[in-house]
N, C-alpha and C positions, 0 to 999 in steps of 0.2 A: 121706881123703885117695884110698884105692884105688880111690874110683867112677871117679877121672878114667883109670883103666886102659881105660875103654871108647872111649876116644879113639885105641886104638889094636886095637879090635876088628877094624878093616876087613884088617889083617894077621894079626892072630892071630884067630882067630873064639873060642877058648875064653875070651878076655876078656870076652865079652857075658854072661858069669854074673854080672859084677858090675854088671850092669844090675837086677838081679832083688832087691828089698827080702828077700826071703824067703833068701836066701844069704846076704846081708849083715847079717842081724839073728843068723843061725846062727853068723855069723863073730865078730862082736861079743860075743855070748853066750859064745863059747869063748876067745876072747880076754881078756875079763874074768877069766874064772873061772880061768883059767892065772895070770893077772898076780897077783890077790890070794891065791890059792892058794900061789905062789911067794913072794910076798913078804910076807906074813903074819907071818911068824915075827921077820922082821927089823925090820917095823913095831910089833908088839907089844913085843920087845925093848928098841927105843928109845924107846918111850912109857911102859913100867914103869920105865925110868931117869931117864928124865925127870920123871916123876910122882910116884914114891916111895911113897907112901901109896894112890896110884890114888884112884879116883871116892870120894867122901864118899857115907856111905848116910843115909837118912833115919832121924833117931832113933827115930820113932814108929811105924816099921816092924815086923813080925815079928821077935823077935830070932833065929830060924834064919836068916832074911833077912839080917840084918846080920852074922852069924859067916860064912855062905858067901860071901857077895859082898865082905867088906872085903880092902882091897888090890888088888882086879882094876882092871887101868887103865882109862880111856875115851878116846874120842874115836875108837874103831874105824872111824867113819864116813869116815876118811881114807882108809883101806884102799877101803872102798865107792866113795869119790867119784874116787877118782885110777883104778881099773880103769874105771870109767863113762865118764870123761871120755878117757880114752886110746883107748878102743875107738870110743866114738862119732867123736872126729875121725879115726881111722882107717877106719871103716866108713860113715860116712855121708855123703850128699850134703852138702858143703861149700857150695853154693848154696842150700840151702834153709833159709828165714828161720826155719820152726817149730823147726828143730832147735838153733840158735842162742839163740831166745828161751828154751826149756825149760830148756837146758843152764844158760843165765845164773842162770836162777832157781834152779835148783837149786844152783850153786856160790855164789849169793850168800846162800841162806838156808842152806847151809853154813858160809859164813864167820860169820854171825851166830851160828850153833849152836856155830861151834869156840871163839868169844871167850867165849860163856857157860862152856862147858866149861872151858875156860882161866881163869877167876876161880871156879869152883866149887873145881878142885884145886888152885889156888894159895892159896885162903883156906881149905881143907879144910870146907867147909860146902855143905849140898846146898841153900840156899836163899838162897844170897848171890851166885848170877850178874848178869845183867842186870837192870836194875828191868824189871819187866813192861810199863809204857808205852812206855820207850825202845824194848825188844825189838820189842813190837808194831810201833812207829811205824815202825822201820826195817823191817819185814816186809811192811806195808801199802805203804810207798814202792817197795819193788823190785815190789811185786804189780801195783799200778796202771801202772808204766811198763810192764810187760811185757803186761799186758789192754789198754791204751792200743796196743802194738805189733799185739798180735792183731786190734784193731778196726780195724786198717789194712790186713790182709789180706784176700782173697777179695773176694767181692762186697759192696758196701755194705751193703745191708740185712742180707743172711744174717751177715756179720761180726759184728752187734750182736745177733742173735736167740738167745732161749732156747727149744730145742725139747723137748718133754715126750715122754718113752716112752709106749708104748700107744697112744699118739693117733698117727693118719697125719698129719693137717695141724694138728697144733695147734703152732703158732709166734708166738710172741710177740716182736715188735722193741722191745727194752729202749733205743736210740738210746743216748746217753751216759752213761747208769746201767747200761750193761752194762760198764763200764770199773772200776765201783765194786760191783757185783755179784761179777764175776770175782774182783777183788781178795779179796773175801771168802771166795770157795769156797777159793783159793790158801792165803791165811793159815791158815783154818779147817782144810784140810788136813796144812797143816804141822805145825799145832799139836796135831790130833788124833793123827797119827801119833806125836807126841812123848811125848804123855801114855801112847801103848801100850806104849812101850818100857820095860819094868818089871822084866820075867824073861827070863832067858836062852832067844834063839831067840823069845820070844813077838812081838816087831814085824816082824823080817826075813822070817819066811815070810808072813805077811798082803802084807806090801809086795812080794814077788815074786809074788804070787796076783793082788792089783792089777795089777802092770807087766803080767803075762801078760794078761789081760783087756784092759786098756787099750791092750796092743801090738796084739792082734786088732781092738779097735774103731779104733784108727787105721789102720791097715792098710785095713780095709773102708770106713772113711767117706773115704780119700784115694784110692779106686778107683770112677771113677765109674757101673761096670758093676756091681759089689755092690753099691754104696751104694743104685742106682737099683732094685735086684731086691729088697733088704732093706728098703726105702722108708726109709731113715736119712737123715740131713742131708748131702749131699756137699761135702766142705772140700779143695778140692784142696790137694795138698803134706803134708797130714798123714800121709800112710802113712808118710813116712820117720821118725816117730817111733816105728814099732816095731822100728828099728835099736836106739834109744837105751833102748828098755824091755827088749829083748834083753841090751842090756848091763847094765842094774841086776838083771835075773835072774842072769847070770853070775857078777856081781860079788857078788850075795846069798848065792849058793851057797859061793862062795869064803869070804864071810866066815862062813857058818852052821858051816862046818868048826870055824872056832874059837870061835863062839859058842856053840856046843852045849854043853849043861849036862855039868859045870860049864864055866862060861863063863873065856875065858884074856882076853876082852877084851870093852868093852861099845860099843854102838854109840855112845852119846851123842846129844847135842844135835847135834854135826857130821852125823851122818848120818840120825836121824830127821827133824829138822828139815826138811834138803835132801830126801829122798826122800819124803815127804809135800807139799812144795812142789812136788816135780816130777810126783807124779800129780795133785794138783790144777789144775796147768797144762794137762798133757796133757787133762784133763777140760774144761777151758774150751776149747782149742786145737779140740777134736774136737766139740763142742756136745754132750757127754754130761755135764752137771754134775749133773744129777739121779741119772743112773744110777751117778756117782759116791757118792750117798747108801747106794746099795743095796750096789754092789762092797764100797765100802769101811764096810759097817754097822758093824765091828767096831770101827773108830775112832772112829765117830759114837758108839757106845753109850759107848765108855772116855771119849770128851770131856763126853757128857753126863750121866755118873754124877759128874765133877768139877763139873760147872756146878749138877745138882742137890744135890750135899752142900753147896756153898759157900752156895745161896740157902737150902737149909732150916735152915743153921746159923745164918745171919743174921738170920733172920726169925723163927724159934722156938726157937734157941739147941738145936735136937736134930739128929742126924745121921741120915739116912737108911741109908748103909751105913758098916760098922765102920770102914772106911777105904774113901778113895778115891785113884787110880783104882779101877775095880771088881775089875779082878785082884787087887789087893791086898784087899779085903773078902773073896773067894772064899778067898784066903791065909789070912786070920785066922779062918775057919770052918774051917781045917782040912784043906782040898784040899792036896795036894801038888803042888810045881811044876811037874812033867812032867803032871798032870793038869791044870791050869788050861791050860797051854801048848798041849798037844794038842789037847783041847777047844776051845779058842779058834780053833784053826787049823782044824779041823771045822767051826765056825761061817763062818770066812771064805772057807771052800771052798762051803760051801752058798752063802753070799749073791752070791759071784761067779757062780754058774750061773744064780741067780735074774736079775742085773742082765744078764747077758750073753744071759738070754732075751727080753731087750726090744727085742734086735735084730729079732727076727722078729715079735714081739707088737703089730702095728700094724695 
C-alpha cells in the first residue's frame, strides 16, 4: 500500500523513494522482523495454552531428542506467515500479479500445513495428520492453478520455457507441460523444506538463505538492464518478488529468536510447507527452477534421503540410513544437535553461493 505514495511524489519529492524495490525490500524486512519479535511471546503463550502437550514427537527418534522437545508448541509458522503477509501487503506493489500468485501459494500451503498440525496436536500422534494422498492432492491443485496463472504472464513462448544455467542460449519451450512441471517443482520444494524441519533452527536459516538468493535473482531477472548484462532470462515484473523475500528474511530472523536451541516453539508444517512452496513458486516465476536444486540443495538432500530409505526398505528390507531424514541419521550417530544444525547451515551457504554463480557463468 505504501507504494501508492509515489502518486504524491510530484508534490513531495521525498516520496520518490517508494519507487525503489531495494528500499521497499528493506522496509518489508524490518517490518516483518519487528512484528514477529514483538508478537512472538504472545503467540507462543496462546499456542501453548491451546495445544497443552505441544507437538507429538516421533517414537523412533533419539531418546534425548524426545525428552528435550516434549511439550514444545508447534504452528510457529503462524508467526512467520503473519509477518510476511503484513509486510508484503504494506510494502509491495499491489498491482503486481506475481506478488499475489506467490503470496497465494504461500498462504494456501500454510493452510494445508496448519490443518495437518492441528490433526497431529489434537490426536497427539506424529503420524496422524492428513493422509499423504489427500495432502499432496491439495498441494498439487494449488500449484497447478499458480503455474497456470504464471503461464499467462509475460511473452507466450518465454512464459512456458525452461532455462538451463551455465548455457547462454539453452532454452526449451515446454508448452502446456510447463504447468505440470512447475507444479511438481512447487510441491517438491514445499515437502522438501517440510522434511528438513526437524531440529531447532535447522530449517529456518536455510530458508532465509534461499530467500536471500531468490530475492536477488528476482530483482536481477526483473530488471532488463541487469538481465541483459548477465545473460539471464528477463521476466518483467518479477523484481517485485524481492520485497516478499525480504519479508521472509525479516520474519525468519524474528522467528529464529524464539526457535534457537532450546526452541520455545516449532515452525510446524504450517511454516515449513508454506515457505517451501513460496521458494518453489519464485523459482518457477523467475525461470530458475534448476538453480533451485542447487541453492536448495540441502532440502533436496533431506528429501532424497527419505526416498532412498523408503525404496531400499521396501525392495530389500534394509535401511540405508540409521534414520531418515538424514539429519536424524547423524543424530543417531552421536552428533550433537548444534553440530548438525550449524554444519547444515554451512552446507546451505556454500550451495547458495554455487547457485548464485550460475547467474554469471553462461
